[in-house]
mmJSON file of the N, C-alpha and C atoms, coordinates in Angstrom:
{"data_MODEL":{"atom_site":{
"group_PDB":["ATOM","ATOM","ATOM","ATOM","ATOM","ATOM","ATOM","ATOM","ATOM","ATOM","ATOM","ATOM","ATOM","ATOM","ATOM","ATOM","ATOM","ATOM","ATOM","ATOM","ATOM","ATOM","ATOM","ATOM","ATOM","ATOM","ATOM","ATOM","ATOM","ATOM","ATOM","ATOM","ATOM","ATOM","ATOM","ATOM","ATOM","ATOM","ATOM","ATOM","ATOM","ATOM","ATOM","ATOM","ATOM","ATOM","ATOM","ATOM","ATOM","ATOM","ATOM","ATOM","ATOM","ATOM","ATOM","ATOM","ATOM","ATOM","ATOM","ATOM","ATOM","ATOM","ATOM","ATOM","ATOM","ATOM","ATOM","ATOM","ATOM","ATOM","ATOM","ATOM","ATOM","ATOM","ATOM","ATOM","ATOM","ATOM","ATOM","ATOM","ATOM","ATOM","ATOM","ATOM","ATOM","ATOM","ATOM","ATOM","ATOM","ATOM","ATOM","ATOM","ATOM","ATOM","ATOM","ATOM","ATOM","ATOM","ATOM","ATOM","ATOM","ATOM","ATOM","ATOM","ATOM","ATOM","ATOM","ATOM","ATOM","ATOM","ATOM","ATOM","ATOM","ATOM","ATOM","ATOM","ATOM","ATOM","ATOM","ATOM","ATOM","ATOM","ATOM","ATOM","ATOM","ATOM","ATOM","ATOM","ATOM","ATOM","ATOM","ATOM","ATOM","ATOM","ATOM","ATOM","ATOM","ATOM","ATOM","ATOM","ATOM","ATOM","ATOM","ATOM","ATOM","ATOM","ATOM","ATOM","ATOM","ATOM","ATOM","ATOM","ATOM","ATOM","ATOM","ATOM","ATOM","ATOM","ATOM","ATOM","ATOM","ATOM","ATOM","ATOM","ATOM","ATOM","ATOM","ATOM","ATOM","ATOM","ATOM","ATOM","ATOM","ATOM","ATOM","ATOM","ATOM","ATOM","ATOM","ATOM","ATOM","ATOM","ATOM","ATOM","ATOM","ATOM","ATOM","ATOM","ATOM","ATOM","ATOM","ATOM","ATOM","ATOM","ATOM","ATOM","ATOM","ATOM","ATOM","ATOM","ATOM","ATOM","ATOM","ATOM","ATOM","ATOM","ATOM","ATOM","ATOM","ATOM","ATOM","ATOM","ATOM","ATOM","ATOM","ATOM","ATOM","ATOM","ATOM","ATOM","ATOM","ATOM","ATOM","ATOM","ATOM","ATOM","ATOM","ATOM","ATOM","ATOM","ATOM","ATOM","ATOM","ATOM","ATOM","ATOM","ATOM","ATOM","ATOM","ATOM"],
"id":[1,2,3,4,5,6,7,8,9,10,11,12,13,14,15,16,17,18,19,20,21,22,23,24,25,26,27,28,29,30,31,32,33,34,35,36,37,38,39,40,41,42,43,44,45,46,47,48,49,50,51,52,53,54,55,56,57,58,59,60,61,62,63,64,65,66,67,68,69,70,71,72,73,74,75,76,77,78,79,80,81,82,83,84,85,86,87,88,89,90,91,92,93,94,95,96,97,98,99,100,101,102,103,104,105,106,107,108,109,110,111,112,113,114,115,116,117,118,119,120,121,122,123,124,125,126,127,128,129,130,131,132,133,134,135,136,137,138,139,140,141,142,143,144,145,146,147,148,149,150,151,152,153,154,155,156,157,158,159,160,161,162,163,164,165,166,167,168,169,170,171,172,173,174,175,176,177,178,179,180,181,182,183,184,185,186,187,188,189,190,191,192,193,194,195,196,197,198,199,200,201,202,203,204,205,206,207,208,209,210,211,212,213,214,215,216,217,218,219,220,221,222,223,224,225,226,227,228,229,230,231,232,233,234,235,236,237,238,239,240],
"type_symbol":["N","C","C","N","C","C","N","C","C","N","C","C","N","C","C","N","C","C","N","C","C","N","C","C","N","C","C","N","C","C","N","C","C","N","C","C","N","C","C","N","C","C","N","C","C","N","C","C","N","C","C","N","C","C","N","C","C","N","C","C","N","C","C","N","C","C","N","C","C","N","C","C","N","C","C","N","C","C","N","C","C","N","C","C","N","C","C","N","C","C","N","C","C","N","C","C","N","C","C","N","C","C","N","C","C","N","C","C","N","C","C","N","C","C","N","C","C","N","C","C","N","C","C","N","C","C","N","C","C","N","C","C","N","C","C","N","C","C","N","C","C","N","C","C","N","C","C","N","C","C","N","C","C","N","C","C","N","C","C","N","C","C","N","C","C","N","C","C","N","C","C","N","C","C","N","C","C","N","C","C","N","C","C","N","C","C","N","C","C","N","C","C","N","C","C","N","C","C","N","C","C","N","C","C","N","C","C","N","C","C","N","C","C","N","C","C","N","C","C","N","C","C","N","C","C","N","C","C","N","C","C","N","C","C","N","C","C","N","C","C"],
"label_atom_id":["N","CA","C","N","CA","C","N","CA","C","N","CA","C","N","CA","C","N","CA","C","N","CA","C","N","CA","C","N","CA","C","N","CA","C","N","CA","C","N","CA","C","N","CA","C","N","CA","C","N","CA","C","N","CA","C","N","CA","C","N","CA","C","N","CA","C","N","CA","C","N","CA","C","N","CA","C","N","CA","C","N","CA","C","N","CA","C","N","CA","C","N","CA","C","N","CA","C","N","CA","C","N","CA","C","N","CA","C","N","CA","C","N","CA","C","N","CA","C","N","CA","C","N","CA","C","N","CA","C","N","CA","C","N","CA","C","N","CA","C","N","CA","C","N","CA","C","N","CA","C","N","CA","C","N","CA","C","N","CA","C","N","CA","C","N","CA","C","N","CA","C","N","CA","C","N","CA","C","N","CA","C","N","CA","C","N","CA","C","N","CA","C","N","CA","C","N","CA","C","N","CA","C","N","CA","C","N","CA","C","N","CA","C","N","CA","C","N","CA","C","N","CA","C","N","CA","C","N","CA","C","N","CA","C","N","CA","C","N","CA","C","N","CA","C","N","CA","C","N","CA","C","N","CA","C","N","CA","C","N","CA","C","N","CA","C","N","CA","C","N","CA","C","N","CA","C","N","CA","C"],
"label_alt_id":[null,null,null,null,null,null,null,null,null,null,null,null,null,null,null,null,null,null,null,null,null,null,null,null,null,null,null,null,null,null,null,null,null,null,null,null,null,null,null,null,null,null,null,null,null,null,null,null,null,null,null,null,null,null,null,null,null,null,null,null,null,null,null,null,null,null,null,null,null,null,null,null,null,null,null,null,null,null,null,null,null,null,null,null,null,null,null,null,null,null,null,null,null,null,null,null,null,null,null,null,null,null,null,null,null,null,null,null,null,null,null,null,null,null,null,null,null,null,null,null,null,null,null,null,null,null,null,null,null,null,null,null,null,null,null,null,null,null,null,null,null,null,null,null,null,null,null,null,null,null,null,null,null,null,null,null,null,null,null,null,null,null,null,null,null,null,null,null,null,null,null,null,null,null,null,null,null,null,null,null,null,null,null,null,null,null,null,null,null,null,null,null,null,null,null,null,null,null,null,null,null,null,null,null,null,null,null,null,null,null,null,null,null,null,null,null,null,null,null,null,null,null,null,null,null,null,null,null,null,null,null,null,null,null,null,null,null,null,null,null],
"label_comp_id":["UNK","UNK","UNK","UNK","UNK","UNK","UNK","UNK","UNK","UNK","UNK","UNK","UNK","UNK","UNK","UNK","UNK","UNK","UNK","UNK","UNK","UNK","UNK","UNK","UNK","UNK","UNK","UNK","UNK","UNK","UNK","UNK","UNK","UNK","UNK","UNK","UNK","UNK","UNK","UNK","UNK","UNK","UNK","UNK","UNK","UNK","UNK","UNK","UNK","UNK","UNK","UNK","UNK","UNK","UNK","UNK","UNK","UNK","UNK","UNK","UNK","UNK","UNK","UNK","UNK","UNK","UNK","UNK","UNK","UNK","UNK","UNK","UNK","UNK","UNK","UNK","UNK","UNK","UNK","UNK","UNK","UNK","UNK","UNK","UNK","UNK","UNK","UNK","UNK","UNK","UNK","UNK","UNK","UNK","UNK","UNK","UNK","UNK","UNK","UNK","UNK","UNK","UNK","UNK","UNK","UNK","UNK","UNK","UNK","UNK","UNK","UNK","UNK","UNK","UNK","UNK","UNK","UNK","UNK","UNK","UNK","UNK","UNK","UNK","UNK","UNK","UNK","UNK","UNK","UNK","UNK","UNK","UNK","UNK","UNK","UNK","UNK","UNK","UNK","UNK","UNK","UNK","UNK","UNK","UNK","UNK","UNK","UNK","UNK","UNK","UNK","UNK","UNK","UNK","UNK","UNK","UNK","UNK","UNK","UNK","UNK","UNK","UNK","UNK","UNK","UNK","UNK","UNK","UNK","UNK","UNK","UNK","UNK","UNK","UNK","UNK","UNK","UNK","UNK","UNK","UNK","UNK","UNK","UNK","UNK","UNK","UNK","UNK","UNK","UNK","UNK","UNK","UNK","UNK","UNK","UNK","UNK","UNK","UNK","UNK","UNK","UNK","UNK","UNK","UNK","UNK","UNK","UNK","UNK","UNK","UNK","UNK","UNK","UNK","UNK","UNK","UNK","UNK","UNK","UNK","UNK","UNK","UNK","UNK","UNK","UNK","UNK","UNK","UNK","UNK","UNK","UNK","UNK","UNK","UNK","UNK","UNK","UNK","UNK","UNK"],
"label_asym_id":["A","A","A","A","A","A","A","A","A","A","A","A","A","A","A","A","A","A","A","A","A","A","A","A","A","A","A","A","A","A","A","A","A","A","A","A","A","A","A","A","A","A","A","A","A","A","A","A","A","A","A","A","A","A","A","A","A","A","A","A","A","A","A","A","A","A","A","A","A","A","A","A","A","A","A","A","A","A","A","A","A","A","A","A","A","A","A","A","A","A","A","A","A","A","A","A","A","A","A","A","A","A","A","A","A","A","A","A","A","A","A","A","A","A","A","A","A","A","A","A","A","A","A","A","A","A","A","A","A","A","A","A","A","A","A","A","A","A","A","A","A","A","A","A","A","A","A","A","A","A","A","A","A","A","A","A","A","A","A","A","A","A","A","A","A","A","A","A","A","A","A","A","A","A","A","A","A","A","A","A","A","A","A","A","A","A","A","A","A","A","A","A","A","A","A","A","A","A","A","A","A","A","A","A","A","A","A","A","A","A","A","A","A","A","A","A","A","A","A","A","A","A","A","A","A","A","A","A","A","A","A","A","A","A","A","A","A","A","A","A"],
"label_entity_id":["1","1","1","1","1","1","1","1","1","1","1","1","1","1","1","1","1","1","1","1","1","1","1","1","1","1","1","1","1","1","1","1","1","1","1","1","1","1","1","1","1","1","1","1","1","1","1","1","1","1","1","1","1","1","1","1","1","1","1","1","1","1","1","1","1","1","1","1","1","1","1","1","1","1","1","1","1","1","1","1","1","1","1","1","1","1","1","1","1","1","1","1","1","1","1","1","1","1","1","1","1","1","1","1","1","1","1","1","1","1","1","1","1","1","1","1","1","1","1","1","1","1","1","1","1","1","1","1","1","1","1","1","1","1","1","1","1","1","1","1","1","1","1","1","1","1","1","1","1","1","1","1","1","1","1","1","1","1","1","1","1","1","1","1","1","1","1","1","1","1","1","1","1","1","1","1","1","1","1","1","1","1","1","1","1","1","1","1","1","1","1","1","1","1","1","1","1","1","1","1","1","1","1","1","1","1","1","1","1","1","1","1","1","1","1","1","1","1","1","1","1","1","1","1","1","1","1","1","1","1","1","1","1","1","1","1","1","1","1","1"],
"label_seq_id":[1,1,1,2,2,2,3,3,3,4,4,4,5,5,5,6,6,6,7,7,7,8,8,8,9,9,9,10,10,10,11,11,11,12,12,12,13,13,13,14,14,14,15,15,15,16,16,16,17,17,17,18,18,18,19,19,19,20,20,20,21,21,21,22,22,22,23,23,23,24,24,24,25,25,25,26,26,26,27,27,27,28,28,28,29,29,29,30,30,30,31,31,31,32,32,32,33,33,33,34,34,34,35,35,35,36,36,36,37,37,37,38,38,38,39,39,39,40,40,40,41,41,41,42,42,42,43,43,43,44,44,44,45,45,45,46,46,46,47,47,47,48,48,48,49,49,49,50,50,50,51,51,51,52,52,52,53,53,53,54,54,54,55,55,55,56,56,56,57,57,57,58,58,58,59,59,59,60,60,60,61,61,61,62,62,62,63,63,63,64,64,64,65,65,65,66,66,66,67,67,67,68,68,68,69,69,69,70,70,70,71,71,71,72,72,72,73,73,73,74,74,74,75,75,75,76,76,76,77,77,77,78,78,78,79,79,79,80,80,80],
"pdbx_PDB_ins_code":[null,null,null,null,null,null,null,null,null,null,null,null,null,null,null,null,null,null,null,null,null,null,null,null,null,null,null,null,null,null,null,null,null,null,null,null,null,null,null,null,null,null,null,null,null,null,null,null,null,null,null,null,null,null,null,null,null,null,null,null,null,null,null,null,null,null,null,null,null,null,null,null,null,null,null,null,null,null,null,null,null,null,null,null,null,null,null,null,null,null,null,null,null,null,null,null,null,null,null,null,null,null,null,null,null,null,null,null,null,null,null,null,null,null,null,null,null,null,null,null,null,null,null,null,null,null,null,null,null,null,null,null,null,null,null,null,null,null,null,null,null,null,null,null,null,null,null,null,null,null,null,null,null,null,null,null,null,null,null,null,null,null,null,null,null,null,null,null,null,null,null,null,null,null,null,null,null,null,null,null,null,null,null,null,null,null,null,null,null,null,null,null,null,null,null,null,null,null,null,null,null,null,null,null,null,null,null,null,null,null,null,null,null,null,null,null,null,null,null,null,null,null,null,null,null,null,null,null,null,null,null,null,null,null,null,null,null,null,null,null],
"Cartn_x":[135.536,134.628,133.796,134.308,133.518,132.492,130.913,129.873,130.217,128.953,129.334,128.727,129.003,128.843,127.744,126.8,126.231,126.389,125.865,126.629,126.427,127.18,127.394,126.353,124.904,124.116,125.159,124.043,124.718,124.419,123.393,123.158,122.669,123.602,123.903,124.236,123.55,122.99,123.5,124.153,124.383,123.495,122.715,121.515,120.567,119.933,119.344,117.196,116.815,115.887,115.539,117.312,117.236,116.57,115.851,115.305,116.732,117.697,118.869,119.572,119.491,120.442,120.201,120.845,120.727,121.452,121.13,121.586,122.571,122.285,123.02,124.557,124.651,125.815,126.944,126.168,127.108,127.476,127.115,127.738,128.857,129.4,130.852,131.432,132.788,133.816,133.795,133.26,132.703,134.036,134.271,135.236,135.129,135.233,134.983,136.25,136.383,137.678,136.379,137.347,136.608,137.7,137.786,138.563,139.769,140.191,141.307,141.528,140.988,141.68,140.56,140.875,140.045,139.318,138.009,137.531,136.627,137.043,136.446,135.223,134.907,133.766,132.682,132.178,131.392,129.897,129.102,127.541,127.032,126.527,126.067,126.901,126.461,127.301,126.331,126.565,125.936,126.711,127.311,128.346,128.017,126.688,126.189,126.119,125.945,125.105,126.71,127.276,128.783,128.77,128.725,128.437,128.568,128.66,129.67,128.97,128.099,127.6,128.555,129.297,130.167,130.002,129.971,129.956,130.642,129.917,130.514,130.817,132.411,132.857,132.118,131.774,130.914,129.618,129.32,127.99,126.718,125.856,124.628,123.197,122.177,121.433,120.146,119.033,117.916,117.752,117.593,117.975,118.908,119.959,121.012,121.889,121.645,122.499,123.163,124.39,125.508,124.877,125.107,125.692,125.955,125.589,126.197,126.895,127.114,127.931,128.115,127.449,127.583,128.513,130.006,131.284,130.418,130.838,130.961,132.875,132.328,133.55,133.436,134.528,134.082,134.453,133.124,133.149,133.058,133.812,134.202,134.236,132.574,132.668,133.108,133.891,134.568,134.31,134.541,134.842,136.219,136.587,137.91,138.652],
"Cartn_y":[335.858,335.838,334.582,333.876,332.347,332.598,331.731,331.651,331.557,332.318,331.87,330.539,329.767,328.694,328.797,327.168,327.624,327.114,327.892,327.18,325.748,325.043,323.778,323.643,322.351,322.895,321.259,321.591,320.93,319.693,319.124,317.549,317.384,316.807,316.016,314.7,314.579,313.218,313.106,312.075,312.069,311.511,310.501,309.759,310.502,310.649,311.905,311.546,310.592,310.231,310.742,310.828,311.756,313.043,313.036,314.634,315.727,314.946,315.81,315.777,315.698,316.099,317.144,317.964,319.424,319.394,318.93,319.014,319.578,321.418,322.273,322.611,321.558,321.657,320.351,319.582,318.821,318.971,320.295,320.651,320.898,321.46,321.97,320.658,320.227,319.762,319.607,319.07,319.271,318.056,318.316,317.321,317.703,316.41,316.044,315.556,316.188,316.047,315.079,314.544,313.766,313.351,314.148,313.743,313.741,315.346,315.488,315.34,313.891,313.389,313.36,313.509,313.627,312.328,312.74,310.995,311.399,310.262,310.694,309.321,308.735,307.384,307.79,309.36,310.148,309.404,308.734,308.698,309.888,310.551,311.443,311.691,313.202,313.569,314.605,315.143,315.892,316.491,318.181,318.514,318.906,318.894,319.397,318.141,316.997,315.91,314.997,315.707,315.221,313.603,313.061,312.009,311.631,310.863,310.564,308.959,309.041,307.304,307.067,305.754,305.468,303.907,303.157,302.139,300.969,300.189,299.037,297.742,298.229,297.382,296.871,296.037,295.631,295.416,294.952,294.672,295.643,295.012,295.825,295.152,296.386,295.844,295.233,294.828,293.946,294.93,296.467,297.012,297.952,296.83,296.702,298.586,298.858,300.211,299.321,300.541,299.566,300.011,299.459,298.985,299.754,301.043,302.38,302.03,302.594,302.057,303.991,304.104,305.888,305.634,306.692,307.127,308.249,308.498,309.83,310.392,311.314,312.405,314.192,314.528,316.14,315.921,316.472,316.507,317.737,317.922,319.35,319.382,320.475,320.121,321.349,320.986,322.65,322.578,323.141,322.834,323.123,322.526,321.862,323.512],
"Cartn_z":[127.657,129.119,129.003,130.003,129.929,130.608,130.032,130.866,132.535,132.835,134.733,134.707,135.262,135.937,137.192,136.998,138.088,139.69,140.674,141.522,141.467,142.493,142.948,143.993,143.859,145.034,146.269,147.253,148.978,148.373,147.447,147.487,145.63,145.426,143.885,143.077,142.254,142.083,140.417,139.832,138.692,138.082,139.057,138.026,137.817,136.623,135.857,136.421,136.879,137.317,138.982,139.759,140.557,141.032,141.929,142.113,142.373,143.03,143.084,141.933,140.711,139.682,139.17,139.097,138.209,136.81,135.404,134.249,133.64,134.329,133.952,134.971,135.819,136.706,135.657,135.169,134.268,133.034,132.286,131.787,131.717,132.602,133.173,134.009,133.456,134.611,135.996,136.879,138.435,139.466,140.11,140.776,141.989,142.94,144.498,145.04,146.048,146.996,148.84,148.982,150.027,151.053,152.063,153.396,152.873,151.787,151.251,149.934,149.558,148.141,147.15,145.887,145.12,144.221,144.113,143.962,142.672,142.395,140.021,140.315,141.062,140.98,142.083,142.051,143.005,142.52,142.9,142.162,142.842,143.882,144.549,145.744,146.457,147.715,148.209,149.389,150.147,151.177,151.433,151.724,153.241,153.2,154.476,155.58,155.136,155.948,155.96,155.087,154.598,154.794,153.481,152.431,151.377,150.69,149.266,149.301,148.071,147.795,146.364,146.008,145.676,145.714,143.909,143.248,144.466,144.979,145.906,144.811,144.218,143.149,142.01,141.464,139.966,140.274,141.518,141.706,141.392,140.686,140.03,140.91,140.854,141.445,140.621,140.571,139.526,138.619,138.914,137.755,136.844,137.071,136.302,136.675,137.828,138.433,139.991,139.252,140.403,141.584,142.558,144.228,144.897,145.804,146.372,147.723,148.366,149.399,149.536,151.298,151.27,152.462,152.147,152.973,153.644,154.997,155.885,155.781,155.896,155.98,155.611,155.261,154.849,153.133,153.1,151.424,150.446,149.502,148.986,147.571,146.762,145.057,145.189,143.996,143.087,141.392,140.703,139.354,138.838,137.589,137.515,136.435],
"occupancy":[1.0,1.0,1.0,1.0,1.0,1.0,1.0,1.0,1.0,1.0,1.0,1.0,1.0,1.0,1.0,1.0,1.0,1.0,1.0,1.0,1.0,1.0,1.0,1.0,1.0,1.0,1.0,1.0,1.0,1.0,1.0,1.0,1.0,1.0,1.0,1.0,1.0,1.0,1.0,1.0,1.0,1.0,1.0,1.0,1.0,1.0,1.0,1.0,1.0,1.0,1.0,1.0,1.0,1.0,1.0,1.0,1.0,1.0,1.0,1.0,1.0,1.0,1.0,1.0,1.0,1.0,1.0,1.0,1.0,1.0,1.0,1.0,1.0,1.0,1.0,1.0,1.0,1.0,1.0,1.0,1.0,1.0,1.0,1.0,1.0,1.0,1.0,1.0,1.0,1.0,1.0,1.0,1.0,1.0,1.0,1.0,1.0,1.0,1.0,1.0,1.0,1.0,1.0,1.0,1.0,1.0,1.0,1.0,1.0,1.0,1.0,1.0,1.0,1.0,1.0,1.0,1.0,1.0,1.0,1.0,1.0,1.0,1.0,1.0,1.0,1.0,1.0,1.0,1.0,1.0,1.0,1.0,1.0,1.0,1.0,1.0,1.0,1.0,1.0,1.0,1.0,1.0,1.0,1.0,1.0,1.0,1.0,1.0,1.0,1.0,1.0,1.0,1.0,1.0,1.0,1.0,1.0,1.0,1.0,1.0,1.0,1.0,1.0,1.0,1.0,1.0,1.0,1.0,1.0,1.0,1.0,1.0,1.0,1.0,1.0,1.0,1.0,1.0,1.0,1.0,1.0,1.0,1.0,1.0,1.0,1.0,1.0,1.0,1.0,1.0,1.0,1.0,1.0,1.0,1.0,1.0,1.0,1.0,1.0,1.0,1.0,1.0,1.0,1.0,1.0,1.0,1.0,1.0,1.0,1.0,1.0,1.0,1.0,1.0,1.0,1.0,1.0,1.0,1.0,1.0,1.0,1.0,1.0,1.0,1.0,1.0,1.0,1.0,1.0,1.0,1.0,1.0,1.0,1.0,1.0,1.0,1.0,1.0,1.0,1.0],
"B_iso_or_equiv":[0.0,0.0,0.0,0.0,0.0,0.0,0.0,0.0,0.0,0.0,0.0,0.0,0.0,0.0,0.0,0.0,0.0,0.0,0.0,0.0,0.0,0.0,0.0,0.0,0.0,0.0,0.0,0.0,0.0,0.0,0.0,0.0,0.0,0.0,0.0,0.0,0.0,0.0,0.0,0.0,0.0,0.0,0.0,0.0,0.0,0.0,0.0,0.0,0.0,0.0,0.0,0.0,0.0,0.0,0.0,0.0,0.0,0.0,0.0,0.0,0.0,0.0,0.0,0.0,0.0,0.0,0.0,0.0,0.0,0.0,0.0,0.0,0.0,0.0,0.0,0.0,0.0,0.0,0.0,0.0,0.0,0.0,0.0,0.0,0.0,0.0,0.0,0.0,0.0,0.0,0.0,0.0,0.0,0.0,0.0,0.0,0.0,0.0,0.0,0.0,0.0,0.0,0.0,0.0,0.0,0.0,0.0,0.0,0.0,0.0,0.0,0.0,0.0,0.0,0.0,0.0,0.0,0.0,0.0,0.0,0.0,0.0,0.0,0.0,0.0,0.0,0.0,0.0,0.0,0.0,0.0,0.0,0.0,0.0,0.0,0.0,0.0,0.0,0.0,0.0,0.0,0.0,0.0,0.0,0.0,0.0,0.0,0.0,0.0,0.0,0.0,0.0,0.0,0.0,0.0,0.0,0.0,0.0,0.0,0.0,0.0,0.0,0.0,0.0,0.0,0.0,0.0,0.0,0.0,0.0,0.0,0.0,0.0,0.0,0.0,0.0,0.0,0.0,0.0,0.0,0.0,0.0,0.0,0.0,0.0,0.0,0.0,0.0,0.0,0.0,0.0,0.0,0.0,0.0,0.0,0.0,0.0,0.0,0.0,0.0,0.0,0.0,0.0,0.0,0.0,0.0,0.0,0.0,0.0,0.0,0.0,0.0,0.0,0.0,0.0,0.0,0.0,0.0,0.0,0.0,0.0,0.0,0.0,0.0,0.0,0.0,0.0,0.0,0.0,0.0,0.0,0.0,0.0,0.0,0.0,0.0,0.0,0.0,0.0,0.0],
"pdbx_formal_charge":[null,null,null,null,null,null,null,null,null,null,null,null,null,null,null,null,null,null,null,null,null,null,null,null,null,null,null,null,null,null,null,null,null,null,null,null,null,null,null,null,null,null,null,null,null,null,null,null,null,null,null,null,null,null,null,null,null,null,null,null,null,null,null,null,null,null,null,null,null,null,null,null,null,null,null,null,null,null,null,null,null,null,null,null,null,null,null,null,null,null,null,null,null,null,null,null,null,null,null,null,null,null,null,null,null,null,null,null,null,null,null,null,null,null,null,null,null,null,null,null,null,null,null,null,null,null,null,null,null,null,null,null,null,null,null,null,null,null,null,null,null,null,null,null,null,null,null,null,null,null,null,null,null,null,null,null,null,null,null,null,null,null,null,null,null,null,null,null,null,null,null,null,null,null,null,null,null,null,null,null,null,null,null,null,null,null,null,null,null,null,null,null,null,null,null,null,null,null,null,null,null,null,null,null,null,null,null,null,null,null,null,null,null,null,null,null,null,null,null,null,null,null,null,null,null,null,null,null,null,null,null,null,null,null,null,null,null,null,null,null],
"auth_seq_id":[1,1,1,2,2,2,3,3,3,4,4,4,5,5,5,6,6,6,7,7,7,8,8,8,9,9,9,10,10,10,11,11,11,12,12,12,13,13,13,14,14,14,15,15,15,16,16,16,17,17,17,18,18,18,19,19,19,20,20,20,21,21,21,22,22,22,23,23,23,24,24,24,25,25,25,26,26,26,27,27,27,28,28,28,29,29,29,30,30,30,31,31,31,32,32,32,33,33,33,34,34,34,35,35,35,36,36,36,37,37,37,38,38,38,39,39,39,40,40,40,41,41,41,42,42,42,43,43,43,44,44,44,45,45,45,46,46,46,47,47,47,48,48,48,49,49,49,50,50,50,51,51,51,52,52,52,53,53,53,54,54,54,55,55,55,56,56,56,57,57,57,58,58,58,59,59,59,60,60,60,61,61,61,62,62,62,63,63,63,64,64,64,65,65,65,66,66,66,67,67,67,68,68,68,69,69,69,70,70,70,71,71,71,72,72,72,73,73,73,74,74,74,75,75,75,76,76,76,77,77,77,78,78,78,79,79,79,80,80,80],
"auth_comp_id":["UNK","UNK","UNK","UNK","UNK","UNK","UNK","UNK","UNK","UNK","UNK","UNK","UNK","UNK","UNK","UNK","UNK","UNK","UNK","UNK","UNK","UNK","UNK","UNK","UNK","UNK","UNK","UNK","UNK","UNK","UNK","UNK","UNK","UNK","UNK","UNK","UNK","UNK","UNK","UNK","UNK","UNK","UNK","UNK","UNK","UNK","UNK","UNK","UNK","UNK","UNK","UNK","UNK","UNK","UNK","UNK","UNK","UNK","UNK","UNK","UNK","UNK","UNK","UNK","UNK","UNK","UNK","UNK","UNK","UNK","UNK","UNK","UNK","UNK","UNK","UNK","UNK","UNK","UNK","UNK","UNK","UNK","UNK","UNK","UNK","UNK","UNK","UNK","UNK","UNK","UNK","UNK","UNK","UNK","UNK","UNK","UNK","UNK","UNK","UNK","UNK","UNK","UNK","UNK","UNK","UNK","UNK","UNK","UNK","UNK","UNK","UNK","UNK","UNK","UNK","UNK","UNK","UNK","UNK","UNK","UNK","UNK","UNK","UNK","UNK","UNK","UNK","UNK","UNK","UNK","UNK","UNK","UNK","UNK","UNK","UNK","UNK","UNK","UNK","UNK","UNK","UNK","UNK","UNK","UNK","UNK","UNK","UNK","UNK","UNK","UNK","UNK","UNK","UNK","UNK","UNK","UNK","UNK","UNK","UNK","UNK","UNK","UNK","UNK","UNK","UNK","UNK","UNK","UNK","UNK","UNK","UNK","UNK","UNK","UNK","UNK","UNK","UNK","UNK","UNK","UNK","UNK","UNK","UNK","UNK","UNK","UNK","UNK","UNK","UNK","UNK","UNK","UNK","UNK","UNK","UNK","UNK","UNK","UNK","UNK","UNK","UNK","UNK","UNK","UNK","UNK","UNK","UNK","UNK","UNK","UNK","UNK","UNK","UNK","UNK","UNK","UNK","UNK","UNK","UNK","UNK","UNK","UNK","UNK","UNK","UNK","UNK","UNK","UNK","UNK","UNK","UNK","UNK","UNK","UNK","UNK","UNK","UNK","UNK","UNK"],
"auth_asym_id":["A","A","A","A","A","A","A","A","A","A","A","A","A","A","A","A","A","A","A","A","A","A","A","A","A","A","A","A","A","A","A","A","A","A","A","A","A","A","A","A","A","A","A","A","A","A","A","A","A","A","A","A","A","A","A","A","A","A","A","A","A","A","A","A","A","A","A","A","A","A","A","A","A","A","A","A","A","A","A","A","A","A","A","A","A","A","A","A","A","A","A","A","A","A","A","A","A","A","A","A","A","A","A","A","A","A","A","A","A","A","A","A","A","A","A","A","A","A","A","A","A","A","A","A","A","A","A","A","A","A","A","A","A","A","A","A","A","A","A","A","A","A","A","A","A","A","A","A","A","A","A","A","A","A","A","A","A","A","A","A","A","A","A","A","A","A","A","A","A","A","A","A","A","A","A","A","A","A","A","A","A","A","A","A","A","A","A","A","A","A","A","A","A","A","A","A","A","A","A","A","A","A","A","A","A","A","A","A","A","A","A","A","A","A","A","A","A","A","A","A","A","A","A","A","A","A","A","A","A","A","A","A","A","A","A","A","A","A","A","A"],
"auth_atom_id":["N","CA","C","N","CA","C","N","CA","C","N","CA","C","N","CA","C","N","CA","C","N","CA","C","N","CA","C","N","CA","C","N","CA","C","N","CA","C","N","CA","C","N","CA","C","N","CA","C","N","CA","C","N","CA","C","N","CA","C","N","CA","C","N","CA","C","N","CA","C","N","CA","C","N","CA","C","N","CA","C","N","CA","C","N","CA","C","N","CA","C","N","CA","C","N","CA","C","N","CA","C","N","CA","C","N","CA","C","N","CA","C","N","CA","C","N","CA","C","N","CA","C","N","CA","C","N","CA","C","N","CA","C","N","CA","C","N","CA","C","N","CA","C","N","CA","C","N","CA","C","N","CA","C","N","CA","C","N","CA","C","N","CA","C","N","CA","C","N","CA","C","N","CA","C","N","CA","C","N","CA","C","N","CA","C","N","CA","C","N","CA","C","N","CA","C","N","CA","C","N","CA","C","N","CA","C","N","CA","C","N","CA","C","N","CA","C","N","CA","C","N","CA","C","N","CA","C","N","CA","C","N","CA","C","N","CA","C","N","CA","C","N","CA","C","N","CA","C","N","CA","C","N","CA","C","N","CA","C","N","CA","C","N","CA","C","N","CA","C","N","CA","C","N","CA","C","N","CA","C"],
"pdbx_PDB_model_num":[1,1,1,1,1,1,1,1,1,1,1,1,1,1,1,1,1,1,1,1,1,1,1,1,1,1,1,1,1,1,1,1,1,1,1,1,1,1,1,1,1,1,1,1,1,1,1,1,1,1,1,1,1,1,1,1,1,1,1,1,1,1,1,1,1,1,1,1,1,1,1,1,1,1,1,1,1,1,1,1,1,1,1,1,1,1,1,1,1,1,1,1,1,1,1,1,1,1,1,1,1,1,1,1,1,1,1,1,1,1,1,1,1,1,1,1,1,1,1,1,1,1,1,1,1,1,1,1,1,1,1,1,1,1,1,1,1,1,1,1,1,1,1,1,1,1,1,1,1,1,1,1,1,1,1,1,1,1,1,1,1,1,1,1,1,1,1,1,1,1,1,1,1,1,1,1,1,1,1,1,1,1,1,1,1,1,1,1,1,1,1,1,1,1,1,1,1,1,1,1,1,1,1,1,1,1,1,1,1,1,1,1,1,1,1,1,1,1,1,1,1,1,1,1,1,1,1,1,1,1,1,1,1,1,1,1,1,1,1,1]
}}}
């Protein structure tokens, strides 16, 4: 029997400093479908507002984190 997985939140971020980071979710393999295509480069998403944030190339901000761009569309999160 597999252990129950936590419910995927409406807003989730991979950055541990973010208030939208849920460590228990990242113990499992999750996927994001954006406008019908699976994406592996999503840094943050919000299902209800319909957006994802992805790195903008290799550009880094002054703190060394990737600069992100916000894309709007249909967002679906799932466990693999």
